[in-house]
C-alpha positions in Angstrom: 57.2 147.6 132.9 56.3 145.0 135.5 55.6 141.3 135.6 54.5 138.8 138.2 55.8 135.3 138.8 54.2 132.7 141.1 56.0 129.9 143.0 54.7 126.7 144.6 58.2 125.2 144.9 61.8 126.1 144.3 61.5 129.3 146.4 64.9 128.9 148.1 66.5 128.7 144.6 64.8 131.9 143.5 65.9 133.6 146.7 69.5 132.5 146.1 69.4 133.9 142.6 68.0 137.2 143.8 70.6 137.7 146.5 73.4 136.3 144.3 74.2 133.4 146.6 76.0 131.3 144.0 78.4 128.4 144.4 81.8 129.3 143.0 80.3 132.8 142.3 78.6 131.7 139.1 74.9 131.7 138.4 73.8 128.3 137.2 70.4 129.5 135.9 71.3 132.8 134.3 74.5 132.9 132.2 73.8 136.5 131.3 74.9 137.7 134.8 77.9 140.0 134.5 80.2 139.2 137.5 82.1 142.5 137.1 78.9 144.4 137.8 77.7 142.3 140.8 78.8 145.0 143.2 76.3 147.4 141.6 73.4 145.5 143.0 71.7 146.6 146.3 68.9 145.7 148.6 65.9 147.7 149.6 64.8 145.1 152.2 66.2 141.7 153.0 65.0 139.4 155.8 68.4 137.8 156.4 71.9 137.6 155.1 71.5 134.2 153.5 68.8 132.4 151.6 68.3 130.1 154.6 67.6 133.0 156.9 65.2 134.6 154.5 63.3 131.3 154.0 63.1 131.0 157.8 61.4 134.4 157.9 59.0 133.3 155.2 58.0 130.2 157.1 57.5 132.2 160.3 55.1 134.6 158.6 53.3 131.6 157.0 52.3 130.5 160.5 50.2 133.6 160.8 48.5 133.0 157.4 45.8 130.4 157.0 46.4 128.0 154.1 45.8 124.5 153.0 48.6 122.0 152.6 48.1 121.3 148.9 51.1 120.6 146.6 50.1 123.1 144.0 49.3 126.0 146.2 51.1 129.3 145.4 53.3 130.1 148.4 55.1 133.1 147.1 54.7 135.8 144.5 57.5 137.8 142.8 57.0 141.2 141.2 59.8 142.4 138.8 59.8 146.1 137.8 62.2 147.1 135.0 63.7 150.6 134.8 62.0 152.4 131.9 64.2 153.8 129.1 62.9 157.4 129.6 63.7 157.5 133.4 66.5 160.1 134.0 69.7 158.5 135.4 69.6 160.7 138.5 66.1 159.4 139.4 66.9 155.7 139.0 67.2 155.0 142.7 64.1 157.0 143.5 62.2 155.0 140.8 63.0 151.7 142.5 62.3 153.1 146.0 58.9 154.4 144.9 58.2 151.2 143.0 58.8 149.2 146.2 56.5 151.5 148.2 53.8 151.1 145.6 54.0 147.3 145.6 53.8 147.3 149.4 50.7 149.5 149.1 49.0 146.8 147.0 49.6 144.1 149.6 46.9 143.7 152.2 49.5 142.5 154.8 51.8 145.4 153.8 55.6 145.3 154.0 55.4 142.5 156.6 54.6 140.0 153.8 57.7 141.1 151.8 60.7 138.7 152.2 63.2 140.6 150.0 63.5 143.5 147.6 66.6 143.4 145.4 67.8 145.8 142.7 69.8 144.0 140.0 72.3 146.0 137.8 74.4 143.0 136.6 72.3 140.9 134.3 70.7 140.9 130.9 73.8 141.0 128.7 72.8 139.0 125.6 75.5 137.8 123.1 75.0 136.9 119.4 78.0 135.6 117.4 80.3 136.9 120.1 78.8 140.4 120.0 76.7 142.1 122.7 73.2 142.7 121.1 71.3 143.7 124.3 72.3 145.2 127.6 69.7 144.3 130.2 67.9 147.2 132.0 68.3 147.5 135.7 65.3 145.9 137.6 63.8 145.3 140.9 62.8 141.9 142.4 60.2 142.0 145.2 59.2 138.6 146.7 56.2 138.5 149.0 53.7 136.1 150.6 50.3 136.5 148.8 48.2 137.0 152.0 44.7 138.5 151.8 42.2 139.3 154.6 40.5 136.3 156.2 37.2 136.5 158.1 36.2 132.8 158.0 39.0 131.0 159.9 39.2 131.6 163.6 42.6 132.7 164.9 43.8 134.1 161.5 43.6 137.6 160.1 45.0 136.6 156.7 44.7 133.6 154.4 46.9 132.6 151.4 45.3 133.4 148.0 47.6 134.5 145.1 44.7 134.5 142.7 42.9 137.3 144.5 46.0 139.5 144.1 46.4 138.7 140.5 42.9 138.5 139.1 42.1 140.3 135.9 40.3 143.2 137.5 43.3 143.9 139.8 45.9 143.6 137.1 43.9 145.8 134.7 44.4 148.7 137.1 47.8 147.8 138.4 49.9 149.7 135.8 47.7 152.8 135.6 47.8 153.1 139.4 51.6 152.4 139.3 52.0 155.3 136.8 49.9 157.7 139.0 52.0 156.7 142.1 55.3 157.6 140.2 53.8 160.8 138.8 52.7 161.9 142.3 56.2 161.1 143.6 57.8 163.3 140.8 59.4 160.4 139.1 59.6 161.0 135.3 59.2 157.4 134.0 56.6 155.7 131.8 55.3 152.4 133.1 51.8 152.5 131.6 52.6 152.9 127.9 50.1 150.1 126.9 53.0 148.6 124.8 54.0 145.2 126.2 56.3 142.4 125.3 53.4 140.1 124.7 51.2 138.0 127.1 53.0 135.0 128.6 56.5 135.8 127.3 59.2 134.8 129.8 62.5 136.5 130.4 64.2 133.4 129.0 62.1 133.6 125.8 62.9 137.3 125.4 66.6 136.6 125.7 66.3 133.9 123.1 64.5 136.4 120.8 67.4 138.8 121.3 69.9 136.2 120.4 68.0 135.3 117.2 67.1 138.8 116.0 70.0 140.8 117.4 67.5 143.2 118.8 66.8 144.1 122.5 63.3 144.3 123.9 63.4 148.1 123.9 64.4 148.1 120.2 61.6 145.6 119.4 59.1 147.8 121.2 60.4 150.9 119.4 60.0 149.1 116.1 56.4 148.2 117.0 55.6 151.7 117.9 57.2 153.0 114.7 55.3 150.5 112.7 52.0 151.7 114.3 52.9 155.3 113.4 53.8 154.4 109.8 50.5 152.4 109.5 48.5 155.5 110.7 50.4 157.7 108.2 49.6 155.2 105.5 45.9 155.3 106.3 46.0 159.1 106.2 47.7 159.0 102.8 45.2 156.5 101.5 42.4 158.9 102.6 44.2 161.8 100.8 44.5 159.7 97.7 40.8 158.8 97.8 39.9 162.5 98.0 42.3 163.4 95.2 40.9 160.6 93.0 37.4 162.0 93.5 38.6 165.4 92.4 40.5 164.1 89.4 37.5 162.1 88.2 35.6 165.3 87.8 38.2 166.7 85.5 38.6 163.6 83.4 36.1 164.8 80.7 37.9 168.1 80.4 41.3 166.4 80.2 40.0 164.0 77.5 38.9 167.0 75.4 42.2 168.8 75.9 44.1 165.6 75.0 42.2 165.3 71.8 42.9 168.9 70.9 46.5 168.5 72.0 46.8 165.4 69.8 45.6 167.3 66.7 48.1 170.1 67.5 50.8 167.5 68.1 50.3 166.1 64.6 51.0 169.6 63.2 54.1 169.8 65.4 55.2 166.3 64.2 54.6 167.4 60.6 56.9 170.4 61.2 59.4 168.2 62.9 59.3 165.8 60.0 59.9 168.7 57.6 62.9 169.8 59.7 64.3 166.3 59.6 63.8 166.0 55.9 65.4 169.4 55.4 68.3 168.4 57.6 68.7 165.2 55.6 68.7 167.1 52.3 71.2 169.6 53.7 73.4 166.7 54.9 73.3 165.0 51.5 73.9 168.1 49.6 76.4 169.4 52.1 74.8 172.8 51.9 76.4 174.8 54.7 75.8 178.2 53.4 74.3 180.9 55.5 71.0 180.8 53.6 70.4 177.2 54.5 71.3 177.8 58.2 68.8 180.7 58.3 66.1 178.5 56.8 66.8 175.8 59.3 66.7 178.4 62.2 63.5 179.8 60.8 61.9 176.4 60.8 63.0 175.8 64.4 61.7 179.1 65.5 58.4 178.3 63.8 58.3 175.0 65.6 58.8 176.8 68.9 56.1 179.3 68.0 53.7 176.4 67.1 54.6 174.7 70.4 54.0 177.9 72.3 50.7 178.4 70.3 49.8 174.9 71.1 50.3 175.6 74.8 48.3 178.8 74.5 45.5 177.0 72.8 45.4 174.4 75.6 45.2 177.2 78.1 42.5 179.0 76.0 40.6 175.7 75.7 40.5 175.4 79.5 39.3 179.0 79.8 36.6 178.3 77.1 35.4 175.2 78.9 35.2 177.1 82.1 33.4 180.0 80.4 30.9 177.6 78.8 30.2 176.1 82.2 29.5 179.5 83.5 27.3 180.3 80.5 25.4 177.0 80.9 24.8 177.8 84.5 23.5 181.3 83.6 21.3 179.8 80.8 19.9 177.3 83.3 19.1 180.2 85.7 17.5 182.2 82.9 15.5 179.1 81.8 14.2 178.7 85.3 13.1 182.4 85.3 11.4 181.9 81.9 9.6 178.8 83.3 8.4 180.9 86.2 7.2 183.7 83.8 5.4 181.1 81.6 3.7 179.7 84.7 2.6 183.2 85.6 1.4 183.8 82.1 -0.6 180.6 82.1 -2.2 181.6 85.4 -3.0 185.0 83.9 -4.6 183.4 80.8 -6.6 181.2 83.0 -7.8 184.2 85.0 -8.7 186.1 81.8 -10.5 183.1 80.4 -12.6 182.8 83.6 -13.3 186.6 83.4 -14.4 186.3 79.7 -16.7 183.5 80.6 -18.3 185.5 83.4 -18.7 188.5 81.0 -20.4 186.3 78.4 -22.7 184.9 81.1 -23.6 188.4 82.2 -24.4 189.5 78.6 -26.7 186.5 78.2 -28.5 187.3 81.4 -28.9 191.0 80.2 -30.4 189.8 76.9 -33.0 187.8 78.7 -33.8 190.7 81.0 -34.2 193.3 78.2 -35.9 190.9 75.7 -39.5 189.9 75.0 -40.4 188.7 78.4 -40.1 192.0 80.2 -40.5 194.8 77.6 -42.3 193.2 74.7 -40.9 192.6 71.3 -37.6 194.0 70.0 -39.5 196.3 67.6 -40.5 198.5 70.4 -36.9 199.8 70.6 -36.3 200.4 67.0 -34.7 198.3 64.3 -32.5 195.2 64.9 -29.3 197.1 64.0 -30.0 199.7 66.6 -30.4 197.1 69.3 -27.0 195.6 68.4 -25.4 199.0 68.7 -26.9 199.6 72.1 -25.8 196.2 73.2 -22.3 197.2 72.4 -22.6 200.3 74.5 -23.5 198.1 77.4 
């Protein structure tokens, strides 16, 4: 909501424009000034009644400021603050007064460096094809000497340096601090919306844009904001579509099956419809309008409706069957997993029994060696061979 201009020359002309010191009462540099509203302008501070007196004050202050006599040196800065569209009408004057105070607070030399502060309410009327397309907002012009503290040059407390007041780091915090100042003062106006008219666009260019497009700067900003909101909504909708597409893809196989089934049922329906058409054609040719023919036609139509209803029921049943099959498959998978677990346990049990059998066989062999010929003599000492086998079984 604010912009800064720098002047190395032509300062008196700018002063004349700001205090409306025109020859013949007409502004030669701004044809959009409405003479009927000139009386609505007012000053917050003015260092003289004429441009000559104000320029004299500027030169007097310049004597207290160290500066080099270069042709391209910036001698004066101008800050222009535009009244925001959301500022209540009853706070307009307070807005400009607080804006002026804020600007002075950013100047190292303070209010002393200000040569004028003028509120304009009479310009910005842009015409297109004889029709007013933009009414300029009220705005404040503050012209000041860009003086900064000086510790190098003897006899001077300040030196001239516009760049130090307008460097990137300073400008980056200028509007946020401006907004805080207004908020603390109770002024309900937005000056730090982060929506600008574009870097380097002059007032003259903005007026030309309004003439070409038929839109004011505020309307252009509003359209840009609306465009950003629509783009955000578009991104959200695309995300929703992506999620929906993922969900739909899972149901494609079921839909294909239902389509095949519905196609087969549709053929039956088409066959019935063909029969109806044939019958109607026969009735038309034979001019059979008796009650029996009408009842037959009605019966066929009723049957067609029944088939269509049956077709819809079958579609619904097919969906339920598919869902039930899915549940059965899931249950079968769970049961299969249980069986796999039981099989693994059975295999483990078989392995344990096999190991136990092998140990038993080993023990029997060891017992045969213990009770055989080596320790107790021949087997005949214990009776016949059959008896020994029976006793072995007892063990």
